[in-house]
C-alpha positions, -999 to 999 in steps of 0.1 A, spaced: -358 -310 -370 -330 -332 -361 -333 -324 -325 -372 -337 -330 -360 -368 -348 -337 -375 -319 -364 -370 -293 -387 -392 -313 -361 -420 -315 -352 -419 -275 -388 -423 -271 -387 -456 -293 -358 -468 -275 -378 -468 -242 -398 -496 -258 -369 -514 -271 -374 -504 -307 -342 -491 -326 -344 -465 -348 -333 -473 -383 -298 -465 -396 -295 -475 -432 -263 -494 -442 -253 -517 -465 -251 -544 -438 -287 -537 -424 -301 -537 -460 -285 -570 -471 -292 -587 -434 -334 -582 -441 -346 -596 -473 -375 -579 -491 -408 -586 -479 -426 -619 -494 -455 -603 -514 -485 -625 -525 -518 -620 -545 -542 -640 -561 -524 -635 -594 -487 -641 -578 -478 -606 -589 -452 -585 -567 -456 -549 -558 -419 -546 -556 -409 -556 -589 -394 -529 -612 -387 -495 -605 -425 -484 -603 -456 -499 -589 -492 -496 -591 -487 -467 -618 -524 -475 -632 -538 -463 -599 -544 -427 -582 -541 -440 -547 -517 -462 -530 -533 -475 -493 -513 -495 -466 -536 -511 -445 -525 -532 -414 -547 -558 -395 -565 -570 -427 -568 -603 -415 -588 -591 -383 -624 -584 -382 -625 -548 -391 -596 -544 -411 -608 -573 -434 -640 -554 -440 -618 -523 -447 -599 -538 -474 -629 -558 -488 -644 -520 -492 -615 -503 -507 -607 -530 -530 -642 -523 -548 -626 -489 -559 -601 -496 -589 -586 -462 -585 -573 -477 -551 -541 -500 -549 -543 -517 -514 -513 -534 -496 -520 -553 -467 -490 -565 -443 -501 -598 -427 -482 -624 -408 -496 -649 -427 -521 -651 -458 -550 -671 -447 -572 -688 -472 -602 -663 -467 -579 -635 -477 -577 -645 -510 -615 -638 -516 -604 -605 -523 -585 -610 -557 -556 -590 -572 -570 -555 -557 -551 -562 -527 -516 -572 -522 -507 -594 -491 -474 -589 -477 -460 -615 -454 -447 -592 -428 -443 -586 -388 -451 -552 -378 -430 -557 -346 -398 -557 -369 -392 -518 -371 -365 -516 -394 -386 -540 -421 -417 -519 -415 -397 -487 -421 -384 -502 -453 -420 -515 -464 -434 -481 -459 -404 -465 -478 -410 -488 -508 -449 -485 -511 -446 -445 -502 -485 -448 -497 -507 -420 -500 -524 -432 -469 -518 -455 -439 -547 -471 -422 -535 -487 -389 -563 -514 -380 -538 -537 -363 -539 -545 -326 -532 -570 -298 -555 -583 -272 -587 -575 -293 -600 -610 -293 -598 -633 -260 -579 -650 -250 -556 -618 -246 -518 -622 -252 -495 -613 -220 -502 -579 -205 -467 -565 -216 -465 -579 -249 -501 -565 -258 -489 -532 -247 -455 -530 -265 -473 -541 -296 -502 -516 -296 -481 -487 -282 -445 -492 -296 -455 -510 -329 -483 -479 -333 -454 -452 -330 -430 -470 -349 -454 -470 -381 -460 -435 -372 -425 -427 -373 -421 -444 -408 -450 -423 -420 -432 -391 -412 -407 -397 -437 -433 -397 -463 -444 -364 -482 -465 -341 -461 -497 -346 -479 -497 -384 -467 -527 -391 -440 -521 -417 -412 -555 -432 -399 -554 -448 -367 -577 -472 -352 -582 -466 -318 -613 -478 -296 -642 -465 -272 -627 -483 -247 -600 -455 -244 -624 -431 -224 -631 -423 -187 -664 -439 -179 -691 -414 -180 -727 -421 -175 -739 -406 -208 -727 -412 -246 -691 -403 -250 -679 -372 -272 -645 -370 -286 -633 -342 -262 -642 -362 -230 -612 -372 -208 -591 -403 -220 -582 -428 -191 -588 -463 -181 -575 -493 -163 -590 -516 -188 -559 -536 -202 -567 -533 -241 -583 -497 -237 -553 -484 -217 -527 -495 -241 -549 -482 -273 -552 -447 -248 -515 -444 -245 -511 -448 -283 -536 -426 -292 -523 -398 -270 -490 -403 -284 -498 -404 -317 -518 -372 -313 -488 -355 -297 -463 -368 -323 -487 -353 -353 -488 -321 -335 -450 -321 -331 -440 -330 -365 -471 -313 -381 -485 -345 -397 -520 -353 -407 -540 -379 -389 -573 -388 -383 -582 -410 -351 -614 -431 -352 -627 -446 -320 -650 -475 -326 -672 -486 -302 -681 -525 -302 -691 -541 -335 -694 -577 -351 -698 -592 -381 -682 -611 -410 -647 -626 -397 -655 -619 -362 -637 -648 -342 -624 -668 -313 -644 -664 -283 -661 -628 -286 -696 -626 -277 -716 -633 -310 -692 -660 -322 -695 -678 -290 -733 -673 -287 -739 -689 -323 -713 -716 -315 -731 -726 -283 -768 -726 -302 -750 -747 -328 -739 -772 -304 -773 -768 -285 -755 -759 -253 -766 -730 -230 -747 -695 -232 -735 -682 -200 -732 -645 -199 -728 -617 -172 -759 -603 -158 -762 -581 -192 -769 -548 -172 -741 -530 -187 -749 -503 -212 -732 -510 -247 -734 -498 -281 -729 -524 -309 -725 -516 -348 -722 -538 -379 -686 -542 -386 -691 -533 -423 -706 -498 -411 -674 -491 -390 -654 -500 -421 -676 -477 -442 -665 -447 -418 -627 -457 -424 -633 -455 -463 -651 -423 -457 -617 -411 -439 -596 -425 -467 -614 -408 -495 -620 -373 -477 -594 -344 -474 -592 -337 -436 -602 -302 -426 -577 -301 -399 -543 -313 -390 -555 -336 -363 -591 -351 -362 -607 -375 -340 -641 -392 -344 -662 -418 -325 -679 -446 -345 -706 -462 -330 -745 -469 -332 -752 -438 -309 -779 -464 -292 -779 -468 -255 -788 -504 -246 -783 -528 -220 -763 -560 -231 -790 -582 -220 -818 -563 -240 -794 -562 -269 -787 -601 -272 -823 -608 -265 -835 -584 -296 -808 -602 -319 -819 -636 -311 -856 -630 -314 -847 -614 -350 -829 -642 -359 -853 -671 -344 -823 -682 -325 -831 -713 -302 -806 -708 -274 -807 -710 -235 -793 -675 -224 -779 -679 -188 -775 -645 -177 -756 -638 -143 -736 -669 -145 -705 -650 -156 -685 -622 -135 -677 -593 -152 -642 -586 -162 -620 -564 -142 -622 -528 -151 -651 -534 -177 -669 -500 -181 -706 -501 -168 -715 -477 -196 -700 -475 -232 -720 -456 -256 -706 -431 -284 -719 -398 -292 -716 -397 -328 -729 -362 -338 -694 -353 -350 -690 -382 -373 -725 -372 -387 -717 -336 -395 -682 -341 -406 -680 -375 -425 -717 -377 -435 -717 -411 -416 -739 -429 -398 -747 -466 -393 -770 -483 -417 -770 -519 -410 -793 -539 -386 -771 -555 -360 -791 -587 -363 -782 -588 -399 -745 -586 -393 -749 -615 -367 -769 -635 -393 -740 -628 -419 -715 -641 -393 -736 -672 -387 -734 -684 -420 -696 -681 -417 -692 -696 -380 -723 -718 -377 -738 -727 -413 -759 -755 -399 -782 -732 -381 -815 -726 -395 -819 -688 -388 -845 -662 -399 -830 -637 -423 -836 -603 -406 -840 -569 -425 -806 -555 -436 -816 -519 -432 -814 -504 -397 -844 -487 -384 -842 -461 -359 -868 -459 -332 
């Protein structure tokens, strides 16, 4: 075991992440995390914490699109105690009430992250945090270091927890090598897409580490999604802001085939994995709509359902380098093992987003229920 730990520490040193050697000096030089909640309680006060709940969950990336939806759904279950390390507690996070403890924390500080995991002792870690998801992307190497080294450091901290602890890693459908058909979990991983490549590296290393150290891990590979808290200049927020300002919206040709889901559906798959006892030490699931549709057809369909007045100008923007021409999930395994499939109409998710980012738009409210055709 000590030899294995030494190998793990050497791997981390490649990314300039130092292994934690607890001493009086290191403990005193790093103050305890700042914990915020709507009622001002600290998760680290006294000898015990969250003693009245049956499951402690640590969720990273709670301020992001998927992470926010995940913690929102987990908070509905009063048997959960959710801890969410974030760089800053943004106002919209306070909607979640006292069911979530927001911890002001930098995941790139490996010593502090290790101490945080040791203090909370979560039953499940859900790692949603990632860099480069929302354009403009951070610098290439910074993105890779955060997505790869940060994930490995968090998993290392997980390895010090009891063997029953469960690690859920949120990867992406972009990890796969391009195939002209819906992608299965056993398809080869490999891409030059910068975000996909970093996630693919972390994905593969975490699976290898789980096998080496006999740790329980579930890897979810969500494909494209949108909904509440989708921000910056991503596709649907950009489209809605253009419509609100009366400006044309410039796009690629839209010929690429895509698979889009409502973010709340993706989060529901994450919650299903939290609640479920894994059947195997290592499990991987694709999460998507399972529907093949050109991006142009998908956007036009959403605009029709919303009665969204906008000038869509296809072919005005070049494809980004290494963007896959076909990216669709085969979700057969998630259906069979998780009992999961998408339920929410994509246009409804965009309508929810519009109320947030462009409330002045007068849109038709589409059906919430997804109807398969």
